[in-house]
C-alpha positions as CSV (number, residue, x, y, z in Angstrom):
1,M,0.0,0.1,-0.1
2,P,1.4,3.3,-1.0
3,I,2.1,5.8,1.8
4,E,-0.4,8.2,0.2
5,Y,-3.2,5.8,0.9
6,I,-2.2,5.5,4.5
7,A,-1.9,9.3,4.9
8,L,-5.5,9.6,3.5
9,M,-6.8,6.8,5.8
10,I,-5.6,8.4,9.0
11,P,-8.2,11.2,8.8
12,F,-11.0,9.0,7.9
13,A,-10.2,6.6,10.7
14,G,-10.5,9.5,13.1
15,M,-13.8,10.6,11.5
16,A,-15.0,6.9,11.8
17,I,-14.0,6.6,15.3
18,G,-15.9,10.0,16.1
19,A,-18.9,8.8,14.3
20,F,-19.1,5.5,16.1
21,A,-18.7,7.3,19.5
22,I,-21.8,9.6,18.5
23,W,-23.7,6.5,17.4
24,S,-22.8,4.5,20.7
25,D,-23.9,7.5,22.8
26,H,-27.2,7.8,20.9
27,K,-27.9,4.0,21.3
28,Q,-27.1,4.3,25.0
29,K,-29.6,7.1,25.3
30,M,-32.2,5.1,23.4
31,M,-31.9,2.2,25.8
32,D,-32.1,4.3,28.8
33,K,-35.4,5.8,27.5
34,Q,-36.7,2.4,26.8
35,S,-36.0,1.1,30.2
36,E,-37.8,4.2,31.8
37,I,-40.8,3.5,29.6
38,S,-40.7,-0.3,30.6
39,A,-40.4,0.6,34.2
40,E,-43.5,3.0,34.0
41,K,-45.5,0.3,32.3
42,A,-44.6,-2.3,34.9
43,A,-45.7,0.2,37.6
44,Q,-49.0,0.6,35.8
45,Y,-49.6,-3.0,35.6
46,A,-48.6,-3.4,39.2
47,A,-51.1,-0.8,40.2
48,T,-53.9,-2.5,38.1
49,N,-53.1,-5.9,39.4
50,E,-53.3,-4.6,42.9
51,R,-56.7,-3.0,42.3
52,L,-57.9,-6.3,40.7
53,E,-56.6,-8.4,43.6
54,Q,-58.5,-6.1,46.0
55,R,-61.8,-6.5,43.9
56,V,-61.3,-10.2,43.9
57,A,-60.6,-10.4,47.7
58,T,-63.9,-8.2,48.2
59,L,-65.9,-10.6,46.0
60,E,-64.5,-13.6,47.8
61,T,-65.6,-12.1,51.1
62,I,-69.0,-11.5,49.8
63,V,-69.4,-15.0,48.4
64,T,-68.0,-16.7,51.6
65,D,-70.1,-14.7,54.0
66,K,-73.2,-15.8,52.6
67,G,-72.0,-19.4,51.9
68,F,-74.4,-21.7,50.3
69,D,-77.1,-19.2,50.0
70,V,-75.5,-17.3,47.1
71,A,-75.4,-20.7,45.0
72,S,-79.1,-21.2,45.7
73,Q,-79.9,-17.5,44.7
74,I,-78.0,-17.9,41.5
75,E,-79.9,-21.2,40.8
76,D,-83.3,-19.4,41.5
77,L,-82.4,-16.6,39.1
78,R,-81.6,-19.2,36.3
79,D,-85.0,-20.9,36.8
80,K,-86.9,-17.5,36.7
81,P,-88.3,-16.7,33.1
82,L,-87.1,-13.6,31.4
83,N,-89.7,-10.9,31.0
C-alpha cells in the first residue's frame, strides 16, 4: 500500500471513530429511555393488578360470608323466566 493511501486513511479513521462514538452515545440514550418506559409500564401493570386483587378479595368475602345461600340464589335466578 503506498504511503499516500495510509496518509488519507488516518483522517478517515479519526472521523469513523468519532461517528462511532456519537452513534454509541445515541444508542445508550435510546436504551435508557426504553428502560424508563418499561419501568413505567411495569408500575402501571402492578397498580392495575393490585386493584384487581382487592376487587377479587372483596368478591370472595361477599361470596363466603353468605355461603351456600349465594349458590341457591343464582340457581333461583336461572329458573326464573325472562320478561
